[in-house]
N, C-alpha and C positions, 0 to 999 in steps of 0.2 A: 629241337635235339631229337635224332632218331635213336627209338627203343630198343634194345635186345635184351629178351629173357634168358637167363640163366640158369641153367639146370643142376643148381647146388644149392646147399642151405650154410653151405661152410663159409663163413663172415670175412675170414680170409680172402678163402679164393674170391669172393665177390668184389672186396676191397682192391685186392690186385689188380682186378681184371678193369675195375673202375678209372685206377689211376694209369692203365695203360691205353684202354680205348677212350680216350677222352673228350672224343667227338660224339659219345652215344654216351644213352642214359639206360645202365644197367639195372635190370630188374630181377628178383628171384621169382620163382613159381609161386612160392609162399605168400611174397607181397599179393599178387593174381589169386590168391588163394586156390590154386590149381595144385594137386596131388597126383603124380603119375607115378606109378611104380614100372619100373626099370629093370629089366634082368640084362646084365652084361654076359653075352652068350657066344659073343664071337671070339675068334682065335688071335687078334690083334687089338692093341690098344686103338688104333688106327679105324678098323672097323666097328667098335663098340662104340667109339665119341660120334662117328657119323651115324649109327644106327638110332642110337641115343637123338642127335640132335634133330635128324628127319622125322621122327616120331612125333617129338614134343612140336616140332612147328606146324606139322601137319594136324595136331590135335588142337593149334592155337593158330588154326586158319591163315597159315601164311606169316605169320609175325617170325622176326628174325630171331633166331634161338641158337645159343652157345651152348655147348656139352663138351665135356673131356672124358679121358678115362687116362688112368696112369697107373704106374708102377715100377718093380724094380727087375731087372735081368742078373745073374751070377752067372759068369762065364764058367767058373768050377763047375756048376752044377747045370750045364747046357740050358742056361737063360732061364731058370726056375728063379723064381715062380713065377714070372711074365704076368698074364692076363689074372693068373688066380692068384696076386699079390695080397688082396683083403680077403681072399675066401679060403685058402689052402691050410688054415690053422685056424680053428678056434681059440678064441681068447682075446687077451688085450694086446695092445701095440708091443709093450713091452714082453709078453711071454712068448708072441711072434718071432721077435727081435734076438730073445734069447734061444729061440729054437733054430734061427738060421745061425747062430754061432755056433751051436752043437753041432749042425750039419759040417760046418769047415772047421770043426777041431781038428788040430795037427796038420792044418794046410797051410802053405809058407804065404807070406803076407804078399810077395809079388803074383802068387794066383790066384788073389782074393778080390779081383775085379768086379765092381758093380755097375751099372750104368740105372740110373733113373730117367723114366722116359713118361713123356706129359703129349698125349695127342689131343689137341682142341679143334673141334669141327664147328661151321658155322654154316647154318642150315635154313631156309624161306620154306621149306616142305618140298619144293622143286629142285631148286639149286644147293649144292653143299660143297664147300670147301674144309679141307682139312689140313693143319699144319700140327710138325711135332716138333717139342724140344729134348734136347739130352743132356745130363751131364753124368762124369765120370767119377769113380773113386774107388775104393778099397773098404771091404767088410772087415771091421775093427775085429778085434780079440774080448773086448769088453764094452759094455755100453759108455757113452759119455756124454754129455750134456742135459742139459733142464730145459733149453727151449726147442720148439719145434714138435711136430708130431710122427704119427707112422713110421719109418725107418730111417729118420733124421739122425736118432743116436748110436746108429749103426754105420752110417754111412760117411766115411772120411775122406775129405778133399784133398787135392795134392799138396795145399798149403798146412797139411797135417789134422787140420781142426776138422770133427765133424760137423754135420747141418746143425745137429741141437747145439753147438758149442756156438753158433753164429747169432748177432740179434737178429729179427724179425726184418727190420730195413738190409741187412746183409745180405741174407738168403733170398730176399725178394730180387735182389739183382742180379744172382747169378742162378735162380731155379730154372729146371726147366720147363716151367707152367711160364714164366716171362720169355723166354727165347721162343716158345710156339707161340705165345701171345704175340710177340715182335713180328714174327713172320707174319700171323694174320692181319695185324694191323696195316702192314703193306700192301695188302691185297683187298683187304675189306670196301675201301672206297669204291672200285671198280666193283663190286658185288651188288648188282642190282634185283 
């Protein structure tokens, strides 16, 4: 079975990737006892994912590597926080979420559009492909739900539930990561 190194320590990301890319063995950098510090300095999710995958694949001398970058864009705030999703506010996920809610205080529901974007790149150090997945919703006025992490508790889907109100299985079926991985899966076999 062909191996792909994943640039993540997140067990859920690794598990979800393995569930979708079933023809490959997904190995974490930690399993290889490799620690690569990476700064996400590009201006798009796609560019960050590509740079990370290429950098790591080159260090691993051409082994296939998969890397991602993801975050949210809020239409009313002109796409903020975008690539700075994890870096714009020091503090916990909850503190970041409350700060977002505060920024949108008084903004009508129909103007609270949010998009979650995940870009996933696959590289062997020479050739790289990248696919994106997106889901859309609204920013809630109060945090809701106990599942998930990051912005799940403020991201309301069209069905009225936040991502944090879904089970992990339900979330995995509709996530931006799943969409991106499914797109990648359709071209990965041709990747040499």
